[in-house]
N, C-alpha and C positions, 0 to 999 in steps of 0.2 A: 128513110125514117129519121126524124129529127133526134139529135142527141142533146141531152141537157147536161150542162156543166155547173157544178156548185161554185158559188162565190160566197166566201165566209168572212165575216169580221167579228172580232171579239171585244167585249167590254169587261175589263177586269176591275173589280172593286177591292181595294186594299185597305184594311184597317190598320192605322198607324199605332205603334206601341207607345203612345204618350200616357202619362199617368192620369191626365185629366182630359175632359172633352174639348171639342174644338172651340166653343164659344163661352164656356163656363168652367167652374172649378170642380165639377162632379167627377167622381172616380170612373175609370174605364175598366176596372177589374172584372174579369169574367167569372160567372157563376154565383153572383150575389143574389140575395132574395129579390123576387120581382118588385119593381118600382121602389127600390131602396136607394138608388143612385140617381135621383132626380132633384131638380130645383126649379124655381120660377123661370130661369132663363131657358133651360132645355125643354121646359114645358110650354114656353111661349106665352106666359101669362102677361096681362096688360101692364105696361109701365117698365118692363125690363129692357136692358140693352145688352146685346152680345159683344164680346171682346175676343178678337182672334188670338188663339194660342200660338205664340211665336214658334214653338217647336214644330208645330204642324207645318208652318210655312217652310222651315229649314228642311224638314224631312221631304216635303214636296219638291223643293228645288233639287235636293240630293237625288231623288228618283228621276226627275226630268232630265237632269244632266247625264246621269248614267245611261239613259235611253237615247242620248244624242239630241235631245230637244233644244230648241231655242227658247230661252226664258223671256216671257213678255216683260217689257219695261214698266208696264202699268197693270196693276192687279185690281180686278173689280169683281165683287160678288153680286149674284142675282138671286131673286126669289123665284123658285120653281113651284108654281101653284097647282096643287091637286088635293083631293080629299081622299083620305084613307084612315081607318080607325087607329092605326099605329103611328100616325103623323099628327101630333098634338097641336101644332101651330096652324095646320091647314096648308102649309107650304114648307119647302125644303130650301135651306140656304145652300146654293151651289154656285157654279160659274157657267157662263154661257158663251158670249162672243169674245171674251178676253180670258181664256184659260191660262193657267200658270205656265205651261210649256206646250209647244207645237213642233211639228215637222221632225220628229225623231225616227228611229229605226232600230229594229232588233235583228241581228243576223243569227239564223238558226242552223245548226249543223247536226244532222242526224245520221245514224248508221242505216245503210240500206242493205238488207240481207241478199246474198247471192250475186253481188256486183263485183266487177273487176275494174281496175287493179285493186290495190290494198284496201282492207276492210272497207267496203264501199261507203262513201260519205256523200250526203246530199246537202248542199248549202243553199239556203234561200233567205231572202230578206223580207221582213214584214214592216211596213211603215207604221209609225205611231202617229196618229192624227193629232191627239191632244192628251195632256195630263192635267186634270183639274182637281181642286180641293172641294169637298162638300161635307155635310153632316149626314150621319146615318139616321134612318127611321127606327121606330121601335119594333116590337116583335109580337105577332099574334100567335096565341096558343089555342089551337082548335080542339074542342072536346065533343065529338059527334054524339057520344053516348049520353051527354048531358044537354045536347042541342044548344051549345053556346060556344063562344070564343072569348078568351081572356086576353087582355093587353098588358104586356110588360114593356115599360118605357125606359128601362135601364140603358138600352142601346141608343136611344134617341139622343143625338148630339155627339155620338162617338165620331172621331175624325176619320174620314175616308179620302183616299185618292182614287179617282177613276182614270184608268188607262185605256184609251180607245184606239183600236187598230183600224187601219184602212182595210177594205175587203180584199186582202191580198192572199187569202188562204183558199186552197182548192180541194181540200180533203180533210176528213176527221184526223188522219195521221199527221198532217201538217199542223192542224190546230193543237193537237197533243204536244207535238215537238215545240211549238211556239210557247205554250203555257209552261212547259218544263224549263225552257230556257229563260223565260221571264221570271219564273219563281226563283231560279238560281241566282239571277242578278239581284233580285230583291233581298234574298237571304244574305248576300255578301254586304249589302248596304246596311243591314241591321236596323231597318226602320219598322219592321213588322215581324211577328212570329210566323206569318204565312200559314197558319193552321186552318185548313178548310173545315175541319170538324167544329171548330169554335166560330166559324164564320169570318175569320180574319182575312180570308182570300176567297172571293166569290166571282163567278164568271157568268155573264149572259152572252149568248151567241146569236148573231144575226146571220140568216142564211137565205139566199135566193138561188134560183136555178136560171141560167141563161141558155139560150138555144145555140148549140154549136160552138166552135172555136175552143178557146182555152179558158180555164178557170183562174182563180187567184188574181194576181196583179194584172195579168193580161186581160182577164175577164172583166176587171173593174173599169177598163177603158171603154167597154161597150155599154149599151143600155142594159141595166140590170133587171132581173125579174122581180116579182113582188116579194118584199122582204118579210120574213117571219122571225120573231124573236123567241128564243127558248130560255126559260128560267128554271130555277130549282135544281141545279146540278151541283153536287157536293164533292166531286172529285174530278180529276182530269180524265180518268177513264170514262166517267159518266158523261163528260162533255163529248168525248169521241163517240160513245154509243148513241147519245142523243142526236148528234149530227148525222151519224150513219142512218138512223131510223128516219130522220126528217128528210134526208136526201131521197130515200126510196119512196117515202110518202108523197113528196112533191113530184117526183119523176112519174110515178104511176098516175097521179092526178092530171098532170099536163099531157101525158100520153093518151089519156082518156078524154081529152078535150075539156077538162074542168079548169076553172079559174082558181088561182091561189088567193086566199084572203089575207090581207095584211093584218096580222094579229100577234098577240103574245100567247105562247103555249108553255105549259108546265111539263117537265120531264118526270115520268113515273118510273123510277129505277127498278122497282120490283117487277112491273109488267113489261118494261122495256119499250114503252110507247110515250109519245107526247100527246097531251090533251089540251084542248082550247081553254084559255083562261079569260081573255078579254080582247076586244079590238085594240089594235096597236095605235098608240097616240102619235100625233105629229108634234113638232116643236111648238107650233102656235097654240096647241091645246093647253100647254102649260102656262101660257100668258106670262112669260119671263119679263121681269123689269128689275132695274138696279135695286139692290138691297139698301133701303134708306138709312138703316142703322149702322152700316159699316161703310166708312168713307173709302174711296179708291186710294191706293198708295203706290208709289213707285219703288222699284227695286234697284238700289245702287249697283253698278257693275262690279264694284269692289267686293260687295257681299257675295255676289254670284261667283266670282273668281276664288274667293276664300273657301266657299263650299266646294267648288270644283277641285281645289287643291287638297281637300280632306278626303276625297273619294278613295276607297281601297282599290287594290288590284282586282279587277273584275274577271269573271270566268274566262272570257276569250283571251285576255292578256296572260292569265295564269296558265291556260292550256298551252299557249305558244312557248312560255318559259319552260314548262315541264317537258314538252316535246323536245325542245332544243337541249336542255340540260341532261335529260335521262334517256334520250334516244327513243322516245315513245312514238308510235304511229299517231298521226293527228287525230284520228277518230277516237283512239283510246284516251289521249290527253283531254279531249273534249268531254268524253264520258266521265272521266275522273273528276273534272272540275265543274261539272254541271251542278253538283250539290256542294255547298261550302264544307259541310261536315265530312263528306267523302274526300274532298281535296285535302283537308287538314289531316285526316287519317292517313292518307297516302304519304304526305310530306313528313308526318311524324314517323312513319315506318322507315322511310329513306334515311331520316336523321339518326335512327337507331342502328342502322347497318354497320357492321364492324369494318372499318377502313374503307367504306364506300361513300357514295353521295353523288357521284357523277353518273355518266352513262355506263351501262354494263348489264350483265345477265340478271343480277339480283333486283335492281329497280324495275326491270321489265317483268320479272317473275312476280314481284309484289303487285304490279298493275294487273297482271293476268289473274291472280288470285282474287283481287278486289272486284274486278269486273266479271269474273266467272263464278267461282264457288261461293264467295261472300254475297254477291248480288243475287244468286239463285236462292240461297238460304233465306235472305231477307224477303224475297218475293214469296217463297213458300210460307213464311211466317207472317206475311202481310205487315212487314215493318217498313217504316218510311226512312228512318235515320240509321246510319251504320253504327252509331254509338249505342243503339239499343240491342245489338246482336250478342253482347256478352263475349266478345272476342277482341281483347285489346290489341293495339298496334304492336306492342312488344311480343305478343304471342304469334302474330303473323310473321314477324321477323324471325322469331325462334323457329317456326315451321320451315320457312324458306332456307334457313341456315342448316337445319337438320337434313334437308334434301341435298343442299350443296356440299355438305361434308360427307355424304354417302351413308349416313347412319340409317336413313330410311329412304325408300323409293317414292316416286311420285304417286304411285297407287296407294302405298301405305299412308302417305300424307293426307289423302282425302279421308281415309278412315280416322286418322288422328284428329283432323279438323272437326269432324262431326262429333267425335267423342269429347273433345275439349268443350264444345258448345253445350253438350248435354250434361256433362259432369261438372263443368266449371273448373276443370284442371288444366294446367298449362300443357302445351304439346310435349314438352320433355317429360313431364310427370306421366302423361298417358303412355308414352313410349316405354317408360320404365315399368309402370304397373302392368301393362299388357305384354311386356317383353317383345316389342315389335321391331327392335333394332335389326337392321340388315346384317346378314352373315357376310363378313368380309374376310373370314379365316381362309387363307389360300389352301392349306392342306385339306381342310374339310370340303371346300368347293372342288378341289382336284379329284378327291375321292368320289364325290357325287357325279362329276363330269365323266370319269372313267366308267362308272356304272351306266350312265345315260348312253355313252358311245357303244358299250358292249350290248346293251338291250335294243339298240336302234340301228341295225346294220344298213337298212334301206336309206335312212336319213344320212348316214355316213357316206354311202355310195353316191347319193344325190349331191351332197356337198362337194365331193371330189370331182364331180362332173360339172362344177361351176354353178350349181343352184344354191344361191346365197340364202334363200328362204329356209333351206334345210337346217342351217345353223340356228335359226330362230326356233325351230322345232326342238332342237337339242337344248337350247336355253330354257325353253318351257319345261322340258323334262327335269332339268336341274332345279328350276323354281318349284316344281311339284314335290321333288324330294326334300326340299328345304322349307316346305309349306309357305312358299312365297317370300321367304325372308332373305334370299340371296340377292346380292347386288347384280342387276342385269348386265351392267357394263363389265363388271369383273368376270361374270360368267362367260361372256363372249370372248374376252381376252384369254381366259384359261382354256376354253374349248378349242380355240384356234391353235393354241400351243400344243394341246394334246393331240389334235388331229394332224398337225404338222409333223410331230415326232413319232406318230404311230405308223 
C-alpha cells in the first residue's frame, strides 16, 4: 500500500509597525472608522505617484538579516495584477524576481515528550526562500443577512513583509514550531506587534502529499504532489489543525484513486474543515511587470552592515547565554527565550535574587516555575503574554525565596501562587493572611513525631528492617497532625533522631 508523506511550505505576511503606509502618508493605526485612512495614492487614482517609505526598507533589511538572508544589491518592485473588490488599483505593488532577501534559514528547537536523554529536543532547519516588501489590500466585510459585502480600504497600502519558506516541513507540529520560532525572532526585532487578531501576522500554508520516502526537506528533493494553499487561519493552532485536516483529506482522496486539484481553500475553524475557495493561480496569471512609477535602486553594503550591527541579541544566542550562565538545560533555555516577554521576565527575576545571578538552584527554580505553573496558568486563561498574568517578577522571586528559606513547602507554594493571582496579593501577604508558614518549631515537631511513632508500630518495625519507605509514612502522619504545615525535611530529620534513640 502506498504511503503518502506531507510536504509543507508556509507564507507568512508580517505587517510592519510604521506610522504611515508603504507608499503614502496615510496612517496605519488599527481600528479607525472604515475608509477614513485613505488618499489618492493608496486608492490608485490617476496622476498619483508612490514614494517608498524608507522605514519599511530598513525594517525589511532588519528582518532579512535576522533570518540569515542575503540582501539583494538591487531592489526592484513589480506590479502583481489581479482583480478583487478590495484592491482599488487592480494591482498590488510587490516584488517578484528580485526580492529584498534570499537564501535564509530558521533553526527550530522543540521539546519532544518522552524522549531520552535530557528533556528531549528536536532541532530542524527550515530554509527561507525569500523575504520581500509589498502593500496590503483592503478588507471585505460580508453581511449575508443584507445580501451584500462592504469594502474598507483603510488597510490598502499598509506595509507588509512576506516571508516564504521552502517546503521543508513534514507535519503540522513542525509547522507550529517554525511559526512560534519565527514569531519570537520578529518580536525581538521590534518591527511589528505580531498580533494575529489584528491581522499583523498572517499565514498561508501550501501543502502537497508525496508518495513514499520522507517529508519535509528530504521530500522537497523529489517530485512534489499537487499543491493546495490554505488561507483564513487566525492562530498558530489553527494552522496546525488546518494542516492536519488537509493531510487526511488528501490522503483519503489519493488512496481512493482521486486526483488532487490545485486550488486555494479556506479554513473553517468552527467546523474544523477546509472549503474550496478558488482555483490556485500560477505566477504567470498575475502578469508581473516592473513597477514603472518606482525606479530600481541599489543598497550600499555600508547601509546593510549598519543595520546588521543594530540587531539585538536574538533568541538562539540569548538561549545559549542563559544556559551557560545559569546552568539551564538547553531545551528550557530555548523555551524561556522563545518569547521576548518571557525571556525578559526571567532575566528580571534573576536580577532580583538576593546575592544570586549565576548558576544555582534559584535560577533553575525560577525557570521551572515559569515553564511549569506560570505557563499552565497562562494556557488555562488563554493568555499570550506573561505580563498579562498579574504575577510580577518580584512576586515569583519572593515565592522561590519563601520556599528556599523553609517558610513554606513546595506544595504550599502552589496554593500561594494561585491565591496571589486570584487576590492580587503578594506571596508573603497570602502566607500571612492564611497563616500558611511551615511549622519549624523543633519541640512541637518532636511531640508530633513521638505521637506518630507510638501510633504506628508496624511502620516503626518496617523502618528498623531497612524499609526506607516506612519513614515517609511516618512523615505523612506528622504532616497530618500539623495540617500540612510541618517542614518535610525537618520532619525526616527529627523522626530519624527519635527512632535512633528509642
